[in-house]
Structures are given as C-alpha cells and as structure tokens.
N, C-alpha and C positions, 0 to 999 in steps of 0.2 A: 656562398654556402647558406642553406636554409635548414634550421633545426626546428622541428615541431615537437613541443612538449605537452603531454597530457596533464592538465592542471587539476584533474579530479582529486588526486592525492597531492596536496600542495607541498608537503615535506619532501616526498620523492622527487617531484618536479624541480624543487629548488636545489636539491643536491645534484641532480642530473645537469641542471643549468650551470652550476658552478664548475663541474668537471668539464663540460663541453666548452665553457668559456676559456678555461686555461688551456685546453688542448688546441683550440682554434688560435688563441693568441700565440702559443709557442710555435705552431706550424706557420702562422703568418710571419712571425719574427724571423724564422729560419729562411723562409722564401725571400722576404725583402732584404735580409742581410746578404744572401747570396747574390742578389741583383744589385746591391749597393743602394737600395732605396731606404726611405724612412721606416720607422718601426710600425708594425701593423696596429690598427685601431682595435678597440674592444668590441665585443659582440653587442649589436644593437637589438635589445629585447623588445618585442612588440607583442603584448598579450592580446589574445583574441578569444572571445566566448563563442564556442562553436555552435551550440544549439540555442543560445539566447543572446544574440549579439548586442542588444540594447541593455542587457542586464536588468530587465524589469522583473520585479518580485512577483507580480500577478501571474506572469507566464509560468512561473515555477510553483506557486502556491495554490492557484485556483484549481488545477487538476487534482491536487491532493485533497482539496475540500470535498470533492465528489466522494472519495472513500470514507471520510469521516461522517458525512451526512447519511450515506447509505448504511453504514454500520450502526449509527445511532438509531435510525428508524427500525432496522431489523431487531436490534436488542430491545428497544422500547416496546414494540408491539408484541413480540413473542414472549418476553420475560413476564409480562402481565397476563398472558393468555390463560394459562391453566390456573394460575392463582386466583384470578377473578372468578372463574367458573366454580372454584372450590369455596370462595367466600360467599358468593351469591347463592350457592346451593344447587346450581344447575349441573354440576359435575355428576351427581348421583343419577340425574335423569339421563345423562349421556351413557353412564355405565350400564343401565338396564336396557339400552337400545342395542340393536344388532350390530352396531359399528365396532370394528376392531380397533386396537390401539394404533395401528398404522394408519387406518382411515381417519381417526381423530387427529393424528399429527398432520396428515395431509390437509385436513380442513383448517387447521391452525396456521399452516405455513404457506399454502398456495396463495391466499389473499395477500399476505404480507409480502411474498415474493413479487406479486404483481404490482403492489404499491411501490416497492423498492425499484422495480424496473421503470415505472413511470417517473419516479423521482430522479432516477439516473438520467432519463431523457431530458427532463426539465433543467437539471443542473448543468448538463452538458450543453444544452442549447444556450443557456445564459452565458456559459464560459466562452462559447464560440461567437455569439452574436453581440453580447454586451461588453465582455472583457476582451474580446478580440484575441483569444488564445488560439494559436495554430494547432490544428489536428493533422499531423503528418502521417499517422498510421491509419490502419483500416478500422472501420466501425465493427465488422464482425468479430475481430480479435478483441476489441473492447467489450463487446457484449458477452463473449465467452468468459473473459476474465471476471466481468461483473456477476455473471450467473454463478460461477464457482465461489466468489466472495460472498454473495448473498446467501448461498447454501451454508457456508461456514458461519456467517453471522446468525442465521436462523437456528442452527444447531446449538450454538453457545447460548442464545436467548432461551431456547426450550429447556436446556440443561439448567439454567438459572431458575426458570419457572418451576421445574420439578423439585428443586431442593429448597424452595422458599415456601413459607407457611402463609405469609400475608403479602399484599401488594407493596407495602412499605419496605418490607424486607427484600422483595424482588427488585424494587427500584434502587435501593442502596447497593445491592449486589451488582446490579447492572453498571452503576457508575464506578464501583470498585474494580470492575473489569475494563470499562471504557477509558477512564482517565490514564491508567498505565499503558493501555494499548496505544493511545494517541501519543504519549510522551516517548514511547519506545518504538515508534514507527518511522521516525525520520521526518515527521511533519513539522515539528518545531525546531529540532536540533539535528544536525548531521550525525548519523550513526557512527561514523569514523571517529568522532570526537568523544564518544562515550567510553567509559572504562571497559576493559575486555570482558568482564562478567556480564555487563548489560548488553554488550554487542552480541554475545552468544544467546542471551535471553531474548533478544529481538527475533531470533530465528523461529520461535514458536508463536510469533505474533502475525496473524493473517493480514492485518492492516499494513504492516511493513512490506509484505510481498505484493499486495495490491497497489500500493503507492508506487513501487518500483515499476510495475506493469503500466500503470496509468501515465506516469511521467515519461516512460520510454515510448509509449504509443503517441502521446501528444507532442513531445519535444523532439524525439529522435526518429520517429517513424519506424520503431522496432516492431518485429513480428513474432510469430511463434518460435521461429528458429533462434531468435536472440533471447527470448524470455521463457524458454521451455522449463528452466529450473523453477522459476516462480510459479508457473502454471502447474507443475507437478506437485509442488508443496501445497498450493491452494487446494488441489484435487484431493490430496491425502488428508488435509485438515477437514475439508467438507465431508468426506466419507467417514472418517473416524468420529467426527463430531456428531453426525447424524446417527451413527451406530450406537454411540454411548447415550445420546439423548433418547433414542427409541427404547433401549434397554431400561433406562432410568424411568421413562414414562410408563412403560408396562409394569414395572415394579411398583410405581406409585399407584397405578390403578388397582 
C-alpha cells in the first residue's frame, strides 16, 4: 500500500499520517493474525519534494526576486514622476499645454512600463541561465501576469506621487508601502505561519498574488486555469488603482 501526503500544510499532513499509520498497522495485524504470521511492521515514511526534489532555496527564492525588483522599479520611477515636475517647475508648463490628464499619465507610465518589462526579461534570463532555475510554465502566461502586476505597481506609484509634496516625502511613502508589501507577500515568511489578521491582510497585497503566479509558473508549470484567481485579483487591483490614481491626478492638476 502506498500513501501520498501533500506536505504543503505540514500540520494536516502530520495528522493524516498518524491516522493512516494506525489504520494500516491495525489492518496488517488482523491480516497476519488470521494467517498465523508475525505482527505487521510500521509504515515506512519516505518524504519527497514534488516540485523541488533537491530542496534548493534558490529554485524557490529566485523567481520571487523578480516580483520584488519589478515592484521596486515601478514604485521608484512613478512615485517621483509628478513630484519632480512640481518641484522643478515644469508642471505648470505641462498644464498650459493641450495635453489632457490621461495623456500626461500615459507619458509618465508607458516609459516606466517598458523599463519594467526589460528588467523582467533581464532578471528572468539571469534566473534561467545563471541560477539554473527551471521554467516549466509558458512564457506568454508569465508576460500576462507581469503586465497586470506592472500596471498595479504603476498605479500605486502614481497615487503616492499625487499625494506627496516633495521627493523626500514620496520616497519615504514608497518605502512605507514597499516594506510591508514584501513582508506580507510570502517572500520572506510563509503566509500560513502568520496570524489570521495578517493572512487576511495579504489578500490586498498585489505582490503576494504575483509571487504565487511566478512560483506556480516556474516550479509547477501552472497555467491560467490553475491561477485564474490570482489573475483576476491582479486585474481588479490594476483597474481600481489606475482609476483612483487618474481621479487623484486630475484633482491635483
């Protein structure tokens, strides 16, 4: 008899293992007793890492670094965009131009989105060629997830830029958002080990959903069918963030 236990939740797996061990031992004892043989041996447990057999930390951590670096770039460039224009004095020149608020936002976000995509390609290439991290999923799925995540990061960065008066204030506000986002994303600590309140708080963190997508694509070969919940959440966050940032940007102008 072979028993396969999913060790993702170690507590549940341990309890299930204990019940299965007793059931198998009792069944084996009855069988051998009826045949007049010796008592059945205990269950031989052999743990196996399904998606990372060698248990190498880089295989699990390097894909997550992609999300942290992309989010840092999006927040850093967009959070300082409008504030720098206001401090230098060129924002007034943009206001008297025939550009609308939406066109100004596109001018601030499209270059940053291009830089973030280039950075995504570079970090992914380093992960595959230098760290030898396997990519079992599809590249188009990864690009779609990255595009949604970049839009969400840009919207948060623009929102920070519109509520900040100076570059120093925008820089501090950016880190005030970035550090909790990293801690509550599952990058450093498993979300299952956090208190229940913080586990619920991670649901509004776009980095948490992107890391689940990236790790699923790299390690498990997951697709849209497996990760549609994370894709839907990222799409909602990107749309809501851009809407709020646009309204705030127009009110600021």
